[in-house]
VOGU-3710 file (C-alpha; in Angstrom, 3 decimals, decimal comma):
1> xxxxxxxxxx> 118,737/47,961/52,676  122,207/48,460/53,829  122,794/47,921/58,076  125,591/48,231/59,575  126,715/48,266/63,509  129,762/49,727/64,933  129,923/46,133/66,866  130,507/44,854/63,309  133,324/47,055/62,742  136,647/47,470/63,179
11> xxxxxxxxxx> 137,935/50,942/64,051  141,176/52,157/62,509  143,744/54,673/64,393  143,699/57,248/61,432  146,405/59,264/63,800  147,414/58,293/67,645  143,738/58,435/69,430  141,729/59,080/66,890  139,197/56,681/65,545  137,454/56,095/62,766
21> xxxxxxxxxx> 134,572/53,233/61,445  133,001/53,567/57,822  129,265/52,861/58,489  126,043/52,230/56,127  127,315/54,183/52,880  125,262/54,494/49,629  126,401/56,051/46,027  125,850/59,448/47,054  126,911/59,520/50,793  127,952/57,484/53,677
31> xxxxxxxxxx> 128,947/57,672/57,556  131,197/57,384/59,927  131,740/56,697/63,476  134,272/58,866/65,419  136,244/58,823/68,708  138,956/61,257/69,788  141,207/60,156/72,923  141,791/63,713/75,030  144,554/65,830/74,083  144,219/63,887/70,028
41> xxxxxxxxxx> 144,226/66,264/67,761  143,201/65,892/63,948  145,427/67,256/61,780  144,982/70,114/59,298  143,119/69,213/55,947  140,159/69,379/53,925  138,490/67,565/51,148  136,030/67,427/48,097  133,035/65,714/50,495  130,245/68,037/52,306
51> xxxxxxxxxx> 130,760/67,165/55,942  127,885/67,339/58,855  128,350/65,216/61,570  126,411/65,352/65,258  128,173/64,914/68,420  127,033/62,535/70,959  129,749/62,861/74,182  132,647/65,408/75,142  133,405/68,984/73,831  135,336/68,877/70,563
61> xxxxxxxxxx> 137,454/72,511/69,131  136,864/73,075/64,877  140,159/75,197/64,668  139,169/76,792/60,757  141,284/79,523/58,784  140,502/82,489/60,922  138,003/81,049/63,813  137,878/78,591/66,549  134,247/76,855/67,069  133,394/74,586/69,810
71> xxxxxxxxxx> 131,029/71,829/69,520  129,538/69,969/72,337  127,984/66,882/73,177  124,040/67,052/71,507  125,729/69,865/68,892  125,205/69,213/65,017  127,802/70,731/62,855  128,470/71,512/59,683  131,545/71,715/56,670  131,883/73,357/52,877
81> xxxxxxxxxx> 133,733/71,228/50,300  136,953/71,927/50,659  137,340/74,015/54,019  140,323/73,483/55,798  139,401/72,492/59,218  141,632/70,606/61,833  139,873/69,124/65,368  140,816/69,367/68,848  139,828/67,687/71,999  141,193/69,926/74,762
91> xxxxxxxxxx> 138,738/68,063/77,019  139,165/65,340/79,270  136,809/63,456/78,547  136,622/61,824/74,858  134,807/62,674/72,389  132,438/60,211/70,208  129,624/60,823/67,061  129,320/60,810/63,897  130,014/61,836/60,320  127,585/61,833/57,305
101> xxxxxxxxxx> 129,899/62,804/53,930  128,387/63,654/50,253  130,308/61,725/48,401  131,908/59,109/50,455  134,846/59,283/51,446  136,162/56,052/53,062  138,673/56,751/54,764  140,562/59,725/56,379  143,880/60,108/54,376  146,028/62,590/56,407
111> xxx> 148,572/61,030/56,369  148,955/61,991/52,585  147,662/65,587/52,599
//
């Protein structure tokens, strides 16, 4: 069994004001914690992994190819493999949550896309 505390993992600022921490992982999935400051944007991207997540704080707007979806603290969400998406914190509160990726995703490569 692997136990990983968010307090023991150094976060990476993937893009300005978007912080990611890779937590526990297995052969077919892994968990990441994220923190997105007010006004910050996760750029539009896609990836081979399926992604499911849960927001613990704040409100996040997912910008998809043909719609926008607002996710609030207490909401979960799912993105299909290769689904193009961006995320924007348009509020005044820091957004926090967790994502689960299958297969595992070690770190965002938005700068390479």
